[in-house]
C-alpha positions as CSV (number, residue, x, y, z in Angstrom):
1,X,-22.8,16.7,14.7
2,X,-21.7,15.0,18.0
3,X,-21.3,17.1,21.1
4,X,-19.6,16.3,24.4
5,X,-20.2,18.5,27.5
6,X,-17.5,18.2,30.1
7,X,-18.7,20.0,33.3
8,X,-18.6,19.0,36.9
9,X,-21.8,20.9,37.9
10,X,-24.8,18.7,37.1
11,X,-27.2,21.6,36.7
12,X,-24.8,23.4,34.3
13,X,-24.5,20.3,32.1
14,X,-28.3,19.7,32.0
15,X,-29.0,23.3,31.2
16,X,-26.5,23.3,28.3
17,X,-27.9,20.0,27.0
18,X,-31.4,21.4,26.9
19,X,-30.2,24.7,25.3
20,X,-28.3,22.9,22.5
21,X,-31.1,20.4,21.8
22,X,-33.6,23.3,21.5
23,X,-31.4,25.5,19.2
24,X,-29.6,23.2,16.9
25,X,-31.4,20.6,14.8
26,X,-28.3,19.1,13.3
27,X,-27.0,17.6,16.5
28,X,-27.0,13.8,16.4
29,X,-25.9,13.1,20.0
30,X,-25.1,15.1,23.2
31,X,-23.0,13.3,25.7
32,X,-21.9,14.3,29.2
33,X,-18.8,14.0,31.3
34,X,-18.5,15.0,35.0
35,X,-14.8,15.5,35.0
36,X,-11.6,15.5,32.9
37,X,-10.9,11.8,33.1
38,X,-14.5,10.9,32.1
39,X,-14.2,13.4,29.2
40,X,-11.1,11.6,27.9
41,X,-12.8,8.2,28.1
42,X,-16.0,9.6,26.3
43,X,-13.8,11.2,23.6
44,X,-12.2,7.8,22.9
45,X,-15.5,6.2,22.4
46,X,-17.4,9.0,20.6
47,X,-14.8,11.1,18.7
48,X,-17.0,14.2,19.2
49,X,-17.1,17.1,16.7
50,X,-17.3,19.8,19.5
51,X,-16.4,19.6,23.1
52,X,-17.6,22.1,25.7
53,X,-14.9,21.9,28.3
54,X,-15.0,23.4,31.7
55,X,-11.5,24.5,32.8
56,X,-11.8,24.0,36.6
57,X,-12.8,20.4,37.3
58,X,-11.6,18.0,40.0
59,X,-8.7,15.7,39.2
60,X,-7.7,16.3,35.6
61,X,-8.7,19.9,34.7
62,X,-10.0,21.0,31.3
63,X,-6.7,22.0,29.7
64,X,-5.0,18.7,30.8
65,X,-7.9,16.8,29.3
66,X,-7.7,18.7,26.0
67,X,-4.0,17.8,25.8
68,X,-4.8,14.1,26.1
69,X,-7.9,14.2,23.9
70,X,-5.9,15.8,21.0
71,X,-3.9,12.6,20.8
72,X,-6.9,10.4,20.4
73,X,-9.4,12.7,18.6
74,X,-7.2,15.2,16.7
75,X,-10.2,16.7,14.7
76,X,-12.4,17.6,17.7
77,X,-12.9,21.3,18.4
78,X,-13.2,22.9,21.8
79,X,-15.3,25.7,23.4
80,X,-13.8,26.5,26.8
81,X,-16.2,27.4,29.6
82,X,-14.9,29.1,32.7
83,X,-16.1,31.2,35.6
84,X,-12.7,32.9,35.6
85,X,-11.7,35.7,33.3
86,X,-8.0,34.7,33.3
87,X,-5.5,35.6,30.6
88,X,-3.3,32.7,31.6
89,X,-6.1,30.2,30.8
90,X,-6.8,31.9,27.5
91,X,-3.1,31.8,26.6
92,X,-2.8,28.1,27.5
93,X,-5.9,27.4,25.5
94,X,-4.4,29.1,22.4
95,X,-1.4,26.9,22.8
96,X,-3.7,23.9,22.1
97,X,-5.4,25.7,19.2
98,X,-8.6,26.5,21.1
99,X,-10.2,29.7,19.8
100,X,-13.5,29.9,21.6
101,X,-13.7,31.0,25.3
102,X,-17.0,31.6,27.1
103,X,-17.3,33.1,30.6
104,X,-20.0,31.6,32.9
105,X,-22.9,32.3,32.8
106,X,-22.7,32.2,29.0
107,X,-25.1,34.4,27.2
108,X,-27.3,32.7,24.6
109,X,-26.0,34.8,21.7
110,X,-22.4,34.2,22.7
111,X,-22.9,30.4,22.9
112,X,-24.7,30.3,19.5
113,X,-22.0,32.5,17.9
114,X,-19.2,30.2,19.2
115,X,-20.9,27.1,17.9
116,X,-21.5,28.6,14.5
117,X,-17.9,29.7,14.2
118,X,-16.6,26.2,15.2
119,X,-19.1,24.6,12.8
120,X,-17.8,26.8,10.0
121,X,-14.2,25.8,10.9
122,X,-15.2,22.1,10.9
123,X,-16.9,22.4,7.5
124,X,-13.9,24.1,6.0
125,X,-11.4,21.5,7.4
126,X,-13.6,18.6,6.1
127,X,-13.8,20.1,2.7
128,X,-10.0,20.5,2.7
129,X,-9.6,16.9,3.8
130,X,-11.9,15.7,1.0
131,X,-10.0,17.7,-1.6
132,X,-6.7,16.4,-0.3
133,X,-7.9,12.8,-0.4
134,X,-9.2,13.3,-4.0
135,X,-5.8,14.6,-5.1
136,X,-4.0,11.8,-3.3
137,X,-6.2,9.2,-4.9
138,X,-5.6,10.7,-8.3
139,X,-1.8,10.6,-7.8
140,X,-2.1,7.0,-6.4
141,X,-4.0,5.5,-9.3
142,X,-1.7,7.3,-11.8
143,X,1.4,5.8,-10.2
144,X,-0.1,2.3,-10.0
145,X,-0.4,2.3,-13.8
146,X,3.3,3.1,-14.3
147,X,6.5,1.1,-14.0
148,X,8.5,1.3,-11.9
149,X,6.5,2.2,-8.8
150,X,7.9,5.0,-6.7
151,X,8.1,5.3,-2.9
152,X,5.1,7.6,-2.7
153,X,2.8,4.8,-3.9
154,X,3.8,2.6,-1.0
155,X,3.5,5.5,1.4
156,X,-0.1,6.3,0.2
157,X,-1.1,2.6,0.5
158,X,0.2,2.5,4.1
159,X,-1.5,5.7,5.2
160,X,-4.8,5.5,3.3
161,X,-5.4,1.8,2.7
162,X,-3.8,0.2,5.8
163,X,-6.0,-3.0,5.6
164,X,-5.2,-3.7,2.0
165,X,-4.7,-7.4,1.2
166,X,-5.2,-7.7,-2.6
167,X,-6.4,-5.7,-5.6
168,X,-6.7,-5.4,-9.3
169,X,-7.5,-3.0,-12.2
170,X,-10.5,-3.1,-14.5
171,X,-11.0,-0.9,-17.6
172,X,-14.4,0.0,-18.9
173,X,-15.0,1.3,-22.4
174,X,-18.3,2.6,-23.8
175,X,-19.3,4.9,-26.6
176,X,-21.0,7.6,-24.4
177,X,-19.2,8.2,-21.1
178,X,-21.3,9.6,-18.2
179,X,-19.9,12.2,-15.8
180,X,-17.3,10.9,-13.3
181,X,-19.7,11.4,-10.4
182,X,-22.3,9.3,-12.1
183,X,-19.7,6.5,-12.8
184,X,-18.5,6.5,-9.2
185,X,-22.1,6.3,-7.9
186,X,-22.9,3.3,-10.1
187,X,-19.7,1.5,-9.3
188,X,-20.3,2.1,-5.6
189,X,-23.5,0.1,-5.9
190,X,-21.8,-2.9,-7.4
191,X,-18.2,-2.9,-6.2
192,X,-18.1,-4.2,-2.6
193,X,-14.5,-3.1,-1.9
194,X,-12.8,0.3,-1.8
195,X,-11.9,1.6,-5.2
196,X,-10.4,4.6,-7.1
197,X,-11.7,5.8,-10.5
198,X,-9.9,7.7,-13.2
199,X,-11.7,8.8,-16.4
200,X,-9.5,9.6,-19.4
201,X,-9.1,9.0,-23.1
202,X,-12.7,7.7,-23.4
203,X,-12.2,5.0,-20.8
204,X,-13.0,4.4,-17.2
205,X,-10.0,3.0,-15.2
206,X,-10.9,1.5,-11.8
207,X,-8.4,0.3,-9.2
208,X,-10.0,-2.0,-6.6
209,X,-8.3,-2.3,-3.3
210,X,-9.7,-5.1,-1.0
211,X,-9.1,-6.0,2.6
212,X,-9.3,-9.7,1.7
213,X,-8.0,-12.0,-1.0
214,X,-10.2,-11.8,-4.1
215,X,-11.1,-14.8,-6.2
216,X,-11.3,-14.9,-9.9
217,X,-15.0,-15.8,-9.8
218,X,-15.7,-12.8,-7.6
219,X,-13.9,-10.5,-10.1
220,X,-15.9,-11.9,-13.0
221,X,-19.2,-11.5,-11.1
222,X,-18.4,-7.8,-10.3
223,X,-17.4,-7.2,-14.0
224,X,-20.7,-8.7,-15.1
225,X,-22.7,-6.5,-12.8
226,X,-20.8,-3.4,-14.0
227,X,-21.3,-4.4,-17.6
228,X,-25.0,-4.7,-17.1
229,X,-25.4,-1.4,-15.3
230,X,-23.6,0.6,-18.0
231,X,-25.5,-1.0,-20.9
232,X,-25.1,-3.1,-24.0
233,X,-22.3,-1.1,-25.7
234,X,-20.1,-1.4,-22.5
235,X,-17.0,-3.7,-22.4
236,X,-15.2,-4.5,-19.1
237,X,-11.6,-5.7,-19.2
238,X,-10.1,-7.3,-16.1
239,X,-6.6,-7.4,-14.9
240,X,-5.5,-10.2,-12.5
241,X,-5.5,-9.6,-8.8
242,X,-2.3,-9.2,-6.8
243,X,-1.2,-8.8,-3.2
244,X,2.1,-7.0,-4.1
245,X,1.8,-3.4,-5.2
246,X,4.6,-3.8,-7.6
247,X,2.4,-6.0,-9.8
248,X,-0.4,-3.4,-10.2
249,X,1.0,-1.8,-13.4
250,X,0.8,-5.4,-14.9
251,X,-2.8,-5.7,-13.7
252,X,-3.6,-2.4,-15.4
253,X,-1.9,-3.4,-18.7
254,X,-3.8,-6.7,-18.6
255,X,-7.1,-5.0,-18.1
256,X,-6.3,-2.5,-21.0
257,X,-5.4,-5.4,-23.3
258,X,-8.5,-7.3,-22.3
259,X,-10.8,-4.4,-23.2
260,X,-9.1,-4.0,-26.6
261,X,-9.7,-7.7,-27.3
262,X,-13.3,-7.6,-26.2
263,X,-14.1,-4.7,-28.5
264,X,-12.2,-6.3,-31.4
265,X,-13.8,-9.8,-31.1
266,X,-17.2,-8.6,-29.8
267,X,-18.2,-12.1,-28.8
268,X,-18.3,-11.3,-25.1
269,X,-18.7,-8.2,-23.0
270,X,-16.4,-8.7,-20.0
271,X,-13.5,-10.8,-18.9
272,X,-9.7,-11.3,-18.8
273,X,-7.3,-11.0,-21.8
274,X,-6.3,-14.0,-23.9
275,X,-2.5,-13.4,-24.2
276,X,-0.1,-15.4,-26.3
277,X,3.5,-15.6,-25.1
278,X,4.3,-13.0,-27.8
279,X,1.8,-10.6,-26.4
280,X,3.2,-11.1,-22.9
281,X,6.6,-10.2,-24.1
282,X,5.4,-7.1,-25.9
283,X,3.6,-5.9,-22.8
284,X,6.9,-6.0,-20.9
285,X,8.6,-4.1,-23.8
286,X,5.9,-1.4,-23.8
287,X,6.4,-0.9,-20.0
288,X,10.2,-0.7,-20.5
289,X,9.8,1.8,-23.4
290,X,7.5,3.9,-21.3
291,X,10.0,4.0,-18.4
292,X,12.9,5.1,-20.7
293,X,10.7,7.9,-22.2
294,X,9.7,9.1,-18.7
295,X,13.4,9.2,-17.6
296,X,14.2,11.3,-20.8
297,X,16.6,8.6,-22.1
298,X,16.2,9.4,-25.8
299,X,18.8,7.0,-27.2
300,X,17.6,4.0,-25.2
301,X,13.9,4.7,-25.9
302,X,14.4,5.0,-29.7
303,X,16.6,1.9,-29.9
304,X,14.1,-0.1,-27.9
305,X,11.3,1.0,-30.3
306,X,13.4,0.2,-33.4
307,X,14.3,-3.3,-32.1
308,X,10.6,-4.2,-31.5
309,X,8.6,-2.1,-33.9
310,X,7.7,-4.9,-36.3
311,X,6.3,-7.0,-33.5
312,X,4.0,-4.4,-31.9
313,X,0.2,-4.6,-32.3
314,X,-1.8,-1.4,-32.9
315,X,-3.5,-1.6,-29.5
316,X,0.0,-1.8,-27.8
317,X,1.2,1.3,-29.5
318,X,-2.1,3.0,-28.6
319,X,-1.6,1.9,-25.0
320,X,2.0,3.3,-25.1
321,X,0.8,6.6,-26.6
322,X,-1.9,7.2,-24.0
323,X,0.3,6.3,-21.1
324,X,2.9,8.9,-22.4
325,X,0.1,11.4,-22.7
326,X,-1.0,10.7,-19.1
327,X,2.6,11.0,-17.8
328,X,3.1,14.3,-19.5
329,X,-0.3,15.7,-18.3
330,X,0.8,14.7,-14.7
331,X,3.8,17.1,-15.2
332,X,1.8,19.8,-17.0
333,X,3.7,19.2,-20.2
334,X,2.2,19.6,-23.7
335,X,2.2,16.4,-25.8
336,X,4.2,16.8,-29.1
337,X,1.9,16.7,-32.1
338,X,-1.8,16.5,-32.3
339,X,-3.1,12.9,-32.1
340,X,-2.1,9.3,-32.4
341,X,-3.7,9.2,-35.9
342,X,-0.8,11.3,-37.2
343,X,1.8,8.6,-36.2
344,X,1.7,6.4,-39.3
345,X,5.3,5.7,-40.0
346,X,8.4,4.5,-38.1
347,X,10.0,7.9,-38.6
348,X,7.0,9.7,-37.1
349,X,7.1,7.4,-34.1
350,X,10.9,8.0,-33.7
351,X,10.3,11.7,-33.9
352,X,7.5,11.5,-31.3
353,X,9.5,9.5,-28.8
354,X,12.6,11.8,-29.2
355,X,10.5,14.9,-28.6
356,X,8.8,13.3,-25.5
357,X,12.2,12.4,-24.1
358,X,13.6,15.9,-24.6
359,X,10.5,17.5,-23.0
360,X,10.9,15.2,-19.9
361,X,14.6,15.9,-19.7
362,X,14.1,19.7,-20.0
363,X,11.3,19.5,-17.4
364,X,13.5,17.7,-14.8
365,X,16.3,20.2,-15.4
366,X,13.9,23.1,-14.9
367,X,12.6,21.5,-11.7
368,X,16.1,21.1,-10.3
369,X,17.0,24.6,-11.3
370,X,13.8,26.1,-9.7
371,X,14.3,24.1,-6.5
372,X,17.6,25.8,-6.2
373,X,16.0,29.2,-6.9
374,X,13.2,28.8,-4.3
375,X,15.7,27.6,-1.7
376,X,17.8,30.7,-2.3
377,X,14.8,33.0,-2.2
378,X,13.6,31.5,1.1
379,X,16.9,32.3,2.7
380,X,17.5,35.8,1.2
381,X,14.1,37.4,0.2
382,X,14.2,39.7,3.2
383,X,17.5,41.1,2.0
384,X,16.3,42.4,-1.4
385,X,17.4,40.0,-4.1
386,X,17.7,41.4,-7.7
387,X,16.9,39.4,-10.8
388,X,20.5,39.8,-11.9
389,X,21.8,38.4,-8.6
390,X,19.5,35.5,-8.8
391,X,20.3,34.7,-12.4
392,X,24.0,34.8,-11.5
393,X,23.5,32.4,-8.6
394,X,22.1,29.7,-11.0
395,X,24.5,30.5,-13.9
396,X,22.0,31.9,-16.4
397,X,21.7,35.2,-18.2
398,X,19.1,37.6,-16.6
399,X,16.9,37.5,-19.8
400,X,16.8,33.7,-20.1
401,X,16.3,33.3,-16.3
402,X,13.4,35.8,-16.3
403,X,11.7,33.8,-19.1
404,X,12.2,30.4,-17.5
405,X,11.0,31.8,-14.1
406,X,7.8,33.2,-15.5
407,X,7.1,30.0,-17.4
408,X,7.5,27.9,-14.2
409,X,5.8,30.1,-11.7
410,X,3.4,32.0,-13.8
411,X,4.6,35.4,-12.5
412,X,7.6,37.7,-12.8
413,X,10.5,37.4,-10.4
414,X,9.8,40.8,-8.8
415,X,6.2,40.0,-8.3
416,X,7.1,36.6,-6.7
417,X,9.5,38.2,-4.3
418,X,6.9,40.9,-3.4
419,X,4.3,38.2,-2.8
420,X,6.7,36.2,-0.6
421,X,7.4,39.3,1.5
422,X,3.8,40.3,1.9
423,X,2.6,36.8,2.7
424,X,5.2,36.8,5.6
425,X,4.0,40.2,6.6
426,X,0.4,39.1,6.7
427,X,1.3,36.1,8.8
428,X,3.2,38.3,11.3
429,X,0.3,40.7,11.5
430,X,-2.1,37.9,12.3
431,X,0.2,36.7,15.1
432,X,0.1,40.2,16.6
433,X,3.5,39.9,18.3
434,X,5.2,42.8,16.6
435,X,4.3,46.4,15.6
436,X,3.7,47.2,12.0
437,X,6.9,49.1,11.8
438,X,8.9,46.1,13.1
439,X,7.1,43.9,10.6
440,X,8.1,46.2,7.8
441,X,11.8,45.9,8.6
442,X,11.5,42.1,9.3
443,X,10.2,41.4,5.8
444,X,12.8,43.6,4.1
445,X,11.1,47.0,3.7
446,X,13.2,49.8,5.3
447,X,10.6,52.5,4.7
448,X,7.3,51.7,6.6
449,X,5.4,54.1,4.4
450,X,6.5,52.3,1.2
451,X,5.7,49.0,2.9
452,X,2.2,50.3,3.6
453,X,1.6,51.4,0.0
454,X,2.8,48.0,-1.4
455,X,0.7,46.1,1.1
456,X,-2.4,48.1,0.2
457,X,-1.9,47.6,-3.5
458,X,-1.6,43.9,-3.0
459,X,-4.4,43.3,-0.6
460,X,-6.6,46.4,-1.2
461,X,-6.2,47.3,2.5
462,X,-3.5,49.1,4.4
463,X,-1.6,47.0,7.0
464,X,-3.4,49.0,9.8
465,X,-6.8,48.4,8.3
466,X,-6.0,44.7,7.8
467,X,-4.9,44.4,11.4
468,X,-8.1,46.1,12.6
469,X,-10.2,43.8,10.5
470,X,-8.5,40.7,11.8
471,X,-8.9,41.5,15.5
472,X,-12.5,42.7,15.1
473,X,-13.5,39.1,14.4
C-alpha cells in the first residue's frame, strides 16, 4: 500500500508518518508533500493508493489538488484532513467522491477507522477490476477464434493491449487436463509475452499477444518448453503469427489443425500444421459455414455443407461442431442433440445445422424483442405497467409474452417491475435528498404504507430501518 501525506505543517506530516508506520504493517511507502502543487507532482510519480489531503494549503488547496490528481491517478482514494468543521468543504469533497473527513487533531481511532474503510473500498474495487478483466479476456479470446471479427474485438485490443505488435494461437491437447489456474501458472513460467487462456472440450487454447514481432523459431522454442512442462502425452499445435487482428481466427484454425495432425501421426509433439491446398480450402469453407450458422441462415448453411460434405475430413467436422458449441454457449443456448458421436450421416448433419440456425435466429429475435421491452419498462415503470399492456406493446398475447419474458429474465414480469421500482427507491434513499413519502410517489407507489410493506418484503427491512442503517455507517 502506497501512502501520500499532503500537509503544509511539517510537524503534522512527520507525526502522521510515524503513526502510520507504527500501526500498519502493509504500507510499502509513505511519501510527503508540503503543498497542493507538490502533491500533484508526487501523485504523477507514485500513483498512491491513499492520499491524506489537508484542505487549507498555500497556493493550490487540497480540493483543487484532488481535482487534478483524479485525472492522472483515478484509482487513488482520499482522506481529507482539516482544522475547519465546514459543511461546504464536506459537500465539495463529496462532489469528488471523497467519503472520509477527519478534523484536526485527528483521534487515533478515527484515523485507523478511516484507513480501514478506504482499504476495504480499494480491495473491493480491485476485485471488481480483476473480475471485469477476466470476463473481457474470455470474450476477447472467444471472438478471436471466430470469423468475421466484430468491432468489440478491436476495441478490447486498443484498450487492454495497446502495445500489441503481433500474436498467434497455440492449442494444447493432453489426456489429463489440470485446473485452469495450474495451466496459467505453468504457461506464465514459459511464455514471455502476454497471453489469454481458454480451457474447453479437453483442450487448452492459448492466444499470445506480443509487443514485438515474433519469429517462427521463437514460437517453436516456446512450444517445445510448453510440451516438456506438461509431459509426454502432451501435443502443442501452433498457428502462424500475424500483426492484423483479422487473421487471428486463421491462426486458431491452423493451431487446431496442427494438434489434430500431431496426435494422428504421433511422430512429433509440437509444431505447425502440414496443410495441402485442399486442406487450406476446406479450412475457409468451415469458417464460412460457421458464419452462416451463427447468423441463422439455414438455407445457405445447409447448401454449403451439401456442396462440400464429401471433401471434409473428420477433424474439420469436429472443429466445426465444437466451434458451434462454443458460439451457442456464449449465448447461453443449448446445443441440439447430445454429442458429435451421434452425427454419423449426412441427414443427421443437415438436421443438426438446421436446428442450430433456428436456435440462433430465435435467440436474436428474442433479444431484439426484449430490448424493446426493457426500453419501454425504463420509460414507464413508475406509471404502473400491466402485463397485458406490455404484451400489446410488442404485439404478443399476454400468455406467450409472459412465458418468453420469464425464460429470458428468469423472473415474472410483475416481479421484474417490482424489483426495478425498489432498486430505484433504494438508490434514492441512499442519496438522502427526498423524504420516504416523496420517494414512494417517485417510484410509482401512491400509498406510502403499501410501499413500505413491499420494500420490507423485498429487503427484509422497512424503508425507515434501511435508511437508519445506511446513515449509521
